[in-house]
Chimera marker file (.cmm) of the C-alpha trace (Angstrom):
<marker_set name="trace">
<marker id="1" x="25.850" y="1.635" z="5.489" r="1" g="1" b="0" radius="0.5"/>
<marker id="2" x="22.379" y="0.503" z="5.002" r="1" g="1" b="0" radius="0.5"/>
<marker id="3" x="19.017" y="1.039" z="7.415" r="1" g="1" b="0" radius="0.5"/>
<marker id="4" x="15.784" y="-0.407" z="7.303" r="1" g="1" b="0" radius="0.5"/>
<marker id="5" x="12.392" y="1.810" z="8.163" r="1" g="1" b="0" radius="0.5"/>
<marker id="6" x="8.892" y="1.263" z="8.314" r="1" g="1" b="0" radius="0.5"/>
<marker id="7" x="6.950" y="3.436" z="6.252" r="1" g="1" b="0" radius="0.5"/>
<marker id="8" x="3.519" y="4.496" z="7.977" r="1" g="1" b="0" radius="0.5"/>
<marker id="9" x="0.578" y="5.106" z="5.266" r="1" g="1" b="0" radius="0.5"/>
<marker id="10" x="1.856" y="3.580" z="2.479" r="1" g="1" b="0" radius="0.5"/>
<marker id="11" x="-1.104" y="1.591" z="0.365" r="1" g="1" b="0" radius="0.5"/>
<marker id="12" x="-0.564" y="1.871" z="-3.332" r="1" g="1" b="0" radius="0.5"/>
<marker id="13" x="2.711" y="2.273" z="-5.889" r="1" g="1" b="0" radius="0.5"/>
<marker id="14" x="2.069" y="6.034" z="-5.691" r="1" g="1" b="0" radius="0.5"/>
<marker id="15" x="2.934" y="6.476" z="-2.484" r="1" g="1" b="0" radius="0.5"/>
<marker id="16" x="5.723" y="4.120" z="-2.759" r="1" g="1" b="0" radius="0.5"/>
<marker id="17" x="6.943" y="6.656" z="-5.827" r="1" g="1" b="0" radius="0.5"/>
<marker id="18" x="6.419" y="9.206" z="-3.404" r="1" g="1" b="0" radius="0.5"/>
<marker id="19" x="8.282" y="8.116" z="-0.681" r="1" g="1" b="0" radius="0.5"/>
<marker id="20" x="11.426" y="7.032" z="-2.964" r="1" g="1" b="0" radius="0.5"/>
<marker id="21" x="11.547" y="10.866" z="-4.482" r="1" g="1" b="0" radius="0.5"/>
<marker id="22" x="11.357" y="12.378" z="-0.941" r="1" g="1" b="0" radius="0.5"/>
<marker id="23" x="13.882" y="10.039" z="0.317" r="1" g="1" b="0" radius="0.5"/>
<marker id="24" x="16.034" y="10.284" z="-1.829" r="1" g="1" b="0" radius="0.5"/>
<marker id="25" x="16.052" y="13.851" z="-2.321" r="1" g="1" b="0" radius="0.5"/>
<marker id="26" x="17.820" y="13.743" z="1.277" r="1" g="1" b="0" radius="0.5"/>
<marker id="27" x="21.193" y="14.649" z="1.302" r="1" g="1" b="0" radius="0.5"/>
<marker id="28" x="23.722" y="11.575" z="1.875" r="1" g="1" b="0" radius="0.5"/>
<marker id="29" x="21.248" y="8.996" z="1.010" r="1" g="1" b="0" radius="0.5"/>
<marker id="30" x="22.833" y="7.008" z="-1.774" r="1" g="1" b="0" radius="0.5"/>
<marker id="31" x="20.074" y="4.567" z="-2.866" r="1" g="1" b="0" radius="0.5"/>
<marker id="32" x="16.590" y="4.156" z="-1.002" r="1" g="1" b="0" radius="0.5"/>
<marker id="33" x="14.206" y="1.128" z="-2.416" r="1" g="1" b="0" radius="0.5"/>
<marker id="34" x="10.918" y="1.014" z="-0.854" r="1" g="1" b="0" radius="0.5"/>
<marker id="35" x="8.579" y="-2.157" z="-0.561" r="1" g="1" b="0" radius="0.5"/>
<marker id="36" x="5.351" y="-1.735" z="-0.384" r="1" g="1" b="0" radius="0.5"/>
<marker id="37" x="3.871" y="-5.201" z="0.746" r="1" g="1" b="0" radius="0.5"/>
<marker id="38" x="6.220" y="-4.934" z="3.788" r="1" g="1" b="0" radius="0.5"/>
<marker id="39" x="5.382" y="-1.134" z="4.675" r="1" g="1" b="0" radius="0.5"/>
<marker id="40" x="9.459" y="-0.430" z="4.403" r="1" g="1" b="0" radius="0.5"/>
<marker id="41" x="12.364" y="1.521" z="3.396" r="1" g="1" b="0" radius="0.5"/>
<marker id="42" x="15.556" y="0.656" z="2.658" r="1" g="1" b="0" radius="0.5"/>
<marker id="43" x="17.973" y="3.479" z="2.434" r="1" g="1" b="0" radius="0.5"/>
<marker id="44" x="21.363" y="3.127" z="2.030" r="1" g="1" b="0" radius="0.5"/>
<marker id="45" x="24.027" y="6.160" z="2.121" r="1" g="1" b="0" radius="0.5"/>
<marker id="46" x="24.877" y="8.296" z="5.411" r="1" g="1" b="0" radius="0.5"/>
<marker id="47" x="21.646" y="10.173" z="6.048" r="1" g="1" b="0" radius="0.5"/>
<marker id="48" x="20.706" y="11.381" z="9.576" r="1" g="1" b="0" radius="0.5"/>
<marker id="49" x="17.278" y="9.761" z="10.297" r="1" g="1" b="0" radius="0.5"/>
<marker id="50" x="16.231" y="13.024" z="11.761" r="1" g="1" b="0" radius="0.5"/>
<marker id="51" x="16.223" y="14.196" z="8.045" r="1" g="1" b="0" radius="0.5"/>
<marker id="52" x="14.806" y="11.694" z="6.833" r="1" g="1" b="0" radius="0.5"/>
<marker id="53" x="12.213" y="12.131" z="8.640" r="1" g="1" b="0" radius="0.5"/>
<marker id="54" x="11.726" y="15.480" z="7.761" r="1" g="1" b="0" radius="0.5"/>
<marker id="55" x="11.911" y="14.515" z="4.081" r="1" g="1" b="0" radius="0.5"/>
<marker id="56" x="8.280" y="12.758" z="5.012" r="1" g="1" b="0" radius="0.5"/>
<marker id="57" x="6.872" y="16.131" z="7.073" r="1" g="1" b="0" radius="0.5"/>
<marker id="58" x="3.698" y="17.677" z="5.445" r="1" g="1" b="0" radius="0.5"/>
<marker id="59" x="3.105" y="14.437" z="3.473" r="1" g="1" b="0" radius="0.5"/>
<marker id="60" x="0.700" y="11.350" z="4.624" r="1" g="1" b="0" radius="0.5"/>
<marker id="61" x="3.514" y="9.368" z="5.110" r="1" g="1" b="0" radius="0.5"/>
<marker id="62" x="5.709" y="8.854" z="8.221" r="1" g="1" b="0" radius="0.5"/>
<marker id="63" x="9.208" y="6.968" z="9.089" r="1" g="1" b="0" radius="0.5"/>
<marker id="64" x="8.322" y="4.736" z="11.232" r="1" g="1" b="0" radius="0.5"/>
<marker id="65" x="11.244" y="2.558" z="13.856" r="1" g="1" b="0" radius="0.5"/>
<marker id="66" x="14.385" y="1.399" z="12.528" r="1" g="1" b="0" radius="0.5"/>
<marker id="67" x="13.917" y="-2.087" z="11.621" r="1" g="1" b="0" radius="0.5"/>
<link id1="1" id2="2" r="1" g="1" b="0" radius="0.2"/>
<link id1="2" id2="3" r="1" g="1" b="0" radius="0.2"/>
<link id1="3" id2="4" r="1" g="1" b="0" radius="0.2"/>
<link id1="4" id2="5" r="1" g="1" b="0" radius="0.2"/>
<link id1="5" id2="6" r="1" g="1" b="0" radius="0.2"/>
<link id1="6" id2="7" r="1" g="1" b="0" radius="0.2"/>
<link id1="7" id2="8" r="1" g="1" b="0" radius="0.2"/>
<link id1="8" id2="9" r="1" g="1" b="0" radius="0.2"/>
<link id1="9" id2="10" r="1" g="1" b="0" radius="0.2"/>
<link id1="10" id2="11" r="1" g="1" b="0" radius="0.2"/>
<link id1="11" id2="12" r="1" g="1" b="0" radius="0.2"/>
<link id1="12" id2="13" r="1" g="1" b="0" radius="0.2"/>
<link id1="13" id2="14" r="1" g="1" b="0" radius="0.2"/>
<link id1="14" id2="15" r="1" g="1" b="0" radius="0.2"/>
<link id1="15" id2="16" r="1" g="1" b="0" radius="0.2"/>
<link id1="16" id2="17" r="1" g="1" b="0" radius="0.2"/>
<link id1="17" id2="18" r="1" g="1" b="0" radius="0.2"/>
<link id1="18" id2="19" r="1" g="1" b="0" radius="0.2"/>
<link id1="19" id2="20" r="1" g="1" b="0" radius="0.2"/>
<link id1="20" id2="21" r="1" g="1" b="0" radius="0.2"/>
<link id1="21" id2="22" r="1" g="1" b="0" radius="0.2"/>
<link id1="22" id2="23" r="1" g="1" b="0" radius="0.2"/>
<link id1="23" id2="24" r="1" g="1" b="0" radius="0.2"/>
<link id1="24" id2="25" r="1" g="1" b="0" radius="0.2"/>
<link id1="25" id2="26" r="1" g="1" b="0" radius="0.2"/>
<link id1="26" id2="27" r="1" g="1" b="0" radius="0.2"/>
<link id1="27" id2="28" r="1" g="1" b="0" radius="0.2"/>
<link id1="28" id2="29" r="1" g="1" b="0" radius="0.2"/>
<link id1="29" id2="30" r="1" g="1" b="0" radius="0.2"/>
<link id1="30" id2="31" r="1" g="1" b="0" radius="0.2"/>
<link id1="31" id2="32" r="1" g="1" b="0" radius="0.2"/>
<link id1="32" id2="33" r="1" g="1" b="0" radius="0.2"/>
<link id1="33" id2="34" r="1" g="1" b="0" radius="0.2"/>
<link id1="34" id2="35" r="1" g="1" b="0" radius="0.2"/>
<link id1="35" id2="36" r="1" g="1" b="0" radius="0.2"/>
<link id1="36" id2="37" r="1" g="1" b="0" radius="0.2"/>
<link id1="37" id2="38" r="1" g="1" b="0" radius="0.2"/>
<link id1="38" id2="39" r="1" g="1" b="0" radius="0.2"/>
<link id1="39" id2="40" r="1" g="1" b="0" radius="0.2"/>
<link id1="40" id2="41" r="1" g="1" b="0" radius="0.2"/>
<link id1="41" id2="42" r="1" g="1" b="0" radius="0.2"/>
<link id1="42" id2="43" r="1" g="1" b="0" radius="0.2"/>
<link id1="43" id2="44" r="1" g="1" b="0" radius="0.2"/>
<link id1="44" id2="45" r="1" g="1" b="0" radius="0.2"/>
<link id1="45" id2="46" r="1" g="1" b="0" radius="0.2"/>
<link id1="46" id2="47" r="1" g="1" b="0" radius="0.2"/>
<link id1="47" id2="48" r="1" g="1" b="0" radius="0.2"/>
<link id1="48" id2="49" r="1" g="1" b="0" radius="0.2"/>
<link id1="49" id2="50" r="1" g="1" b="0" radius="0.2"/>
<link id1="50" id2="51" r="1" g="1" b="0" radius="0.2"/>
<link id1="51" id2="52" r="1" g="1" b="0" radius="0.2"/>
<link id1="52" id2="53" r="1" g="1" b="0" radius="0.2"/>
<link id1="53" id2="54" r="1" g="1" b="0" radius="0.2"/>
<link id1="54" id2="55" r="1" g="1" b="0" radius="0.2"/>
<link id1="55" id2="56" r="1" g="1" b="0" radius="0.2"/>
<link id1="56" id2="57" r="1" g="1" b="0" radius="0.2"/>
<link id1="57" id2="58" r="1" g="1" b="0" radius="0.2"/>
<link id1="58" id2="59" r="1" g="1" b="0" radius="0.2"/>
<link id1="59" id2="60" r="1" g="1" b="0" radius="0.2"/>
<link id1="60" id2="61" r="1" g="1" b="0" radius="0.2"/>
<link id1="61" id2="62" r="1" g="1" b="0" radius="0.2"/>
<link id1="62" id2="63" r="1" g="1" b="0" radius="0.2"/>
<link id1="63" id2="64" r="1" g="1" b="0" radius="0.2"/>
<link id1="64" id2="65" r="1" g="1" b="0" radius="0.2"/>
<link id1="65" id2="66" r="1" g="1" b="0" radius="0.2"/>
<link id1="66" id2="67" r="1" g="1" b="0" radius="0.2"/>
</marker_set>
């Protein structure tokens, strides 16, 4: 299953790398592709959306609505 979410707070390649690493560590995630220009993250797998949001807690980023 593939879902795309908006990501709030991304401004540079380092931001995109951090978001990729945090989301990739969530149980059930198979693949993460972050698009800095569109400020989106596409997640492949079967993670819970709440788990993805929690993965970014404590960072300057937040997962937005599913697109």
